N, C-alpha and C positions, 0 to 999 in steps of 0.2 A: 431455449432448446439446450439440452445437455448432450455432449458427445463423449463417448468412452471408447478406449482402445486398450489393447494388451501389447506391450512391447515384446517383440520376438515372435508373435503370432500375427498372422494376417486376420485380425479380428477386430471389428468395430461395431458400435451401436449408437443410435441416436434416439432420444426420447424427450418428452415434454417435462418429465420429472426425474430427479436424481434416482429415486428408487426404481423407476421403470427402466432407466438406463442401466442400472446395475443388473436387473433381472435379464434384460435383453443381452447384455454382454456375457453373462453366465451361460445363457442359452447358446450364444454364438461360439463360446469356448467349448461347450459340450459337443458341438459338431466336429471339433478338431481333435479332441483328446478323449481318452477312455473315461476318466472320472473328473468332470469339471469341478466338482466340489473338493478335490484334493489340491487345487491351486488356491493359494492365498493371494488376494489382491492387495496391493499397496496403492491407495488412492492418492493422486496428486491433483487436487482440485485447484484450478487457476482462479484466483480472486484478486481484486485490487488490494494493494498493501494495507490501507486503512481497514478495510473489511476483514482481511485475513487476521490482523492484529486483534480486532474485536472478537472474532471467532476463537482465537487462541485464549484470549482473556476469559471468555465464557467457559471454555473447557477447564481452565485452571480453577475458576470459581466453583465449578461443579465438583472437581476433585477435593477442594477444600471443604465444601459442604458435606461431602460423603465422609470425610475424616472427622469433621465436627459431630456428625450424627453417630459415628462409631464411638467417639469419646463420650457422648451423652448417654448412649445405651449402656456403656460400661459403668459410668457414674451412677446411673439409675439402679443397675443391678447391685452394685456394691452398697449403695445407700439402703436399698430395700433389704438386703441381707442383714445389715447392721441394725436397722429398725426392728426387723423381726426378731433378732437376737435379744433385743430389749423387751421382748414379749408383748409388743404392740399388736393390736388386732390388724388383720390384713386390710380391712376397709379403711382403717386409719392410716396405714402405711400408703395405700393407694392415694388417699386424699392428700397426704403430705407431699407426695411426689407428683401430684396432678395427673394421675393415671386412673383409668377405669380398673375395676377388679380383674377383668379379663386381660387387660394389657399388663397389669402387674404380674399375673401368672405367666404370661409370655416372657416377660423380662426375666423372671426367676428361672424359667425352664431353659432359657437360651444358654448355650455354652459361653464361657468368657470369650470376648473378641480378642483376636490376636492382632498385634501391630503388623502392618504390611511392610 
């Protein structure tokens, strides 16, 4: 069972799933304020220390994966442009990069990624 509350408001919810608890809490807040969606929630989920560390490690790995994917997209775009500048055929460029012709076109059409 998940329990949720909002500090400063007499507002609570309980539900079997985290998602359901969030929805119920937002509904409870809506009964107390004019625009419940103008309030940003900061979640403080209570978990055992070992489990919390595993969750933090998971989110850090996801951020690293997202950054690696950004770098791979940029490398593919730069390599594709260089290969096309050598007057190679598009299907050969796609084969060299391990991309389909459609994916190659998407890579070329995408604006350069910006570092965050």
